C-alpha positions in Angstrom: -4.6 7.1 -8.2 -5.8 7.6 -4.6 -8.3 10.1 -3.4 -7.1 13.6 -2.1 -5.5 12.7 1.3 -5.7 15.9 3.4 -2.8 16.3 6.1 -3.6 16.3 9.5 -4.1 20.0 11.1 -4.0 21.6 7.6 -7.2 23.1 6.6 -8.1 21.7 3.0 -9.1 25.2 1.5 -5.5 26.4 2.0 -3.5 23.5 0.6 -5.5 21.2 -1.4 -2.9 18.8 -1.9 -3.1 16.0 -4.4 -1.2 13.0 -3.1 -0.1 10.0 -5.2 1.9 6.9 -3.4 3.9 4.2 -4.1 5.2 1.4 -2.2 8.5 3.6 -1.9 7.8 7.3 -3.0 4.8 9.8 -2.2 4.3 12.5 -4.3 2.2 15.8 -2.8 1.0 18.0 -5.2 -0.2 21.2 -3.7 -2.8 22.5 -6.0 -2.0 26.4 -5.9 1.9 25.3 -7.1 0.5 22.6 -9.4 -1.6 25.5 -11.5 1.2 27.8 -11.2 3.7 25.5 -12.3 1.7 24.1 -15.2 0.8 27.9 -16.5 4.6 28.8 -16.3 5.4 25.4 -18.2 2.5 26.3 -21.2 4.3 29.7 -21.2 7.5 28.4 -21.8 6.1 25.9 -24.5 4.5 28.7 -26.3 7.5 30.9 -26.5 9.5 27.9 -27.7 7.1 27.1 -30.5 6.8 30.9 -31.3 10.6 31.1 -31.8 10.6 27.6 -33.7 8.0 29.3 -36.2 10.2 32.4 -36.2 13.1 30.2 -37.6 10.9 28.5 -39.9 9.9 32.0 -41.7 13.6 33.0 -41.5 14.6 30.0 -43.5 11.9 30.8 -46.2 13.2 34.1 -46.5 16.8 32.7 -46.9 15.5 30.5 -49.7 13.5 33.1 -51.4 16.8 35.2 -51.4 18.9 32.3 -52.6 16.4 31.3 -55.2 16.1 34.6 -57.0 20.0 35.1 -57.1 20.6 33.2 -60.4 17.5 34.7 -62.0 17.4 37.5 -64.6 15.9 40.7 -64.3 12.1 40.9 -65.7 10.9 44.1 -66.9 8.5 45.7 -64.7 6.2 46.9 -67.3 2.8 47.9 -65.9 3.0 45.7 -62.6 3.1 47.0 -59.3 5.9 46.1 -57.3 3.2 44.4 -54.8 2.7 41.6 -57.7 6.6 41.0 -57.7 7.9 38.5 -55.4 10.0 39.5 -52.7 13.7 39.7 -53.8 12.6 39.0 -57.2 14.9 40.7 -59.6 13.3 43.1 -62.1 14.3 46.2 -64.6 13.1 49.5 -64.9 13.6 52.7 -66.8 13.1 56.5 -65.8 14.7 59.5 -64.5 16.4 60.1 -60.7 15.0 63.0 -58.9 18.1 64.1 -57.0 16.9 67.2 -55.5 14.5 64.9 -53.0 16.6 62.1 -51.5 16.1 60.3 -48.3 18.7 58.8 -46.0 17.6 55.3 -43.8 19.3 56.3 -40.8 21.2 53.2 -38.1 22.4 51.0 -40.7 25.6 49.5 -39.9 28.3 48.1 -42.0 31.4 46.3 -40.6 30.3 47.9 -37.4 30.3 51.5 -38.8 27.1 53.5 -38.5 25.9 55.2 -42.0 23.1 55.8 -44.0 21.3 54.0 -47.0 20.5 56.2 -49.7 16.9 56.2 -51.0 16.3 58.2 -54.4 13.1 58.5 -56.1 12.5 57.3 -59.6 9.9 58.6 -62.0 9.5 55.8 -64.3 8.6 56.1 -67.8 4.9 55.2 -67.3 4.7 58.5 -64.8 4.7 56.0 -61.4 7.5 56.7 -58.6 9.7 54.2 -57.2 12.3 54.4 -54.3 15.7 53.0 -55.3 18.0 52.1 -52.6 21.4 53.0 -53.9 23.3 51.7 -51.3 25.1 52.5 -48.0 27.3 55.5 -47.2 29.4 56.2 -43.9 28.6 59.3 -41.5 30.8 62.3 -42.3 33.7 62.3 -39.8 31.4 60.0 -37.5 28.9 62.8 -37.0 25.3 63.5 -38.1 25.7 67.1 -38.2 26.7 66.9 -41.6 24.9 65.3 -44.4 26.8 63.2 -47.0 26.9 64.5 -50.5 24.3 62.0 -52.5 24.5 63.8 -55.8 27.8 62.9 -56.8 27.4 60.4 -59.7 24.0 60.3 -59.9 23.0 59.7 -63.7 21.1 63.2 -64.9 19.3 61.6 -67.6 17.2 58.6 -68.4 18.6 55.4 -66.9 17.7 51.5 -67.1 18.0 50.0 -63.6 18.1 46.6 -62.5 17.9 45.4 -59.0 16.0 43.3 -56.5 12.4 44.0 -54.8 12.3 44.3 -51.0 10.4 45.5 -48.1 11.4 48.7 -46.4 13.4 48.0 -43.1 10.9 47.4 -40.1 11.6 48.3 -36.4 11.3 46.1 -33.7 9.5 48.6 -31.8 7.6 51.8 -33.0 9.6 54.1 -30.7 12.6 53.3 -33.0 10.7 55.0 -36.1 11.6 58.4 -37.5 9.4 59.8 -40.1 11.0 62.2 -42.8 9.7 65.3 -41.2 8.1 68.1 -43.6 10.0 71.4 -43.6 13.5 70.0 -43.4 16.1 70.3 -46.3 17.0 67.8 -48.5 18.5 65.0 -48.3 16.1 64.1 -45.3 16.7 61.8 -42.6 14.5 59.0 -41.7 14.5 55.6 -39.7 12.3 52.8 -40.5 9.9 54.6 -42.4 6.8 53.2 -43.8 5.7 54.0 -47.4 2.9 56.2 -46.5 5.5 58.5 -44.6 7.8 59.0 -47.4 4.9 59.6 -49.9 3.8 62.3 -47.6 7.5 63.7 -47.2 7.9 63.6 -51.1 4.3 64.6 -52.1 3.9 61.8 -54.6 2.4 58.5 -54.5 5.0 55.9 -54.4 5.1 52.5 -55.5 5.3 49.9 -52.4 8.4 48.5 -51.2 12.0 49.4 -52.7 14.2 48.6 -55.4 17.7 47.3 -54.2 20.0 48.6 -56.8 22.2 45.7 -58.1 25.6 46.0 -57.3 26.7 46.1 -61.1 24.8 49.1 -61.6 26.2 52.6 -61.8 25.4 55.6 -59.6 25.4 53.7 -56.3 27.3 53.1 -53.2 28.3 50.0 -51.0 25.9 47.4 -52.0 26.0 44.2 -49.8 22.5 43.1 -50.1 21.5 40.3 -47.9 18.3 38.4 -47.0 16.4 40.4 -44.1 17.1 37.4 -42.2 20.9 37.5 -42.1 20.9 40.0 -39.1 18.8 37.4 -36.9 19.5 34.2 -38.8 17.1 31.0 -38.0 19.9 29.2 -35.9 19.5 32.1 -33.2 15.7 31.4 -33.1 16.4 27.9 -32.7 18.6 28.2 -29.8 16.0 30.5 -28.0 13.4 27.9 -28.7 15.6 25.4 -27.0 16.1 27.7 -23.9 12.4 28.1 -23.7 11.6 24.4 -23.9 14.5 23.7 -21.5 13.0 26.0 -18.8 9.8 24.1 -19.2 11.3 20.9 -18.4 13.3 22.7 -15.6 9.9 24.2 -14.0 8.3 20.7 -14.1 11.4 18.9 -12.8 11.8 21.4 -10.0 8.3 21.2 -9.2 8.5 17.4 -8.8 11.9 17.3 -7.1 10.5 19.7 -4.2 7.2 17.4 -3.7 8.5 14.0 -4.0 9.4 12.1 -0.8 10.7 8.7 0.0 8.1 6.8 2.3 9.3 5.4 5.6 9.5 1.5 5.2 
């Protein structure tokens, strides 16, 4: 590499080119554009790496869901739900509190909008657990009328089986709607946190929720899938390839615009 060559009539403090020459080609690298291109390439590479990592995380979620599919439910006993692996199958006993139910809004099934029904369960040891009993559609395609979620709810002691899962998480904080106090029941909420629901119910809740198994009575539509199903790993991989392609394109364009054939 030769020492920088400054073009005649151009002040070096405004262009600062680095010039590389071979017998047939000349590559002029104006420093400001070189730094800007390098910054863009680094950003694109980082975004591609982040998307690749997200794909790996989604694959782990899918693996965890598949690994517990064939397992047998284990009695929760005195353990906290936080101690159970995500998607682990458990068995609990207790009584439903049908008078204080919650509806998770903006849940779609086959293109139709509806609610997932969260019903508090007082377990035999006095702890409270939220049971997700499945999905119900909007009444007459409107939110002005709440669905009747009391139908089919057992009044006495129950023994339930299902999977442990996290509450759904909003992509943006603006998408959250806590279960506002003072409303009637059931209350509508969107992407709540456990603390929000505990405050609305006035009780201490176990972390996470129980996805009621499809063969259990007292539920609605239950087509449980891993949380990665709506945005599978393959989409993250595609985005990663796109970001890396942009990095290559930016570097290639910079070189193409600054390389010239030398006159013989």
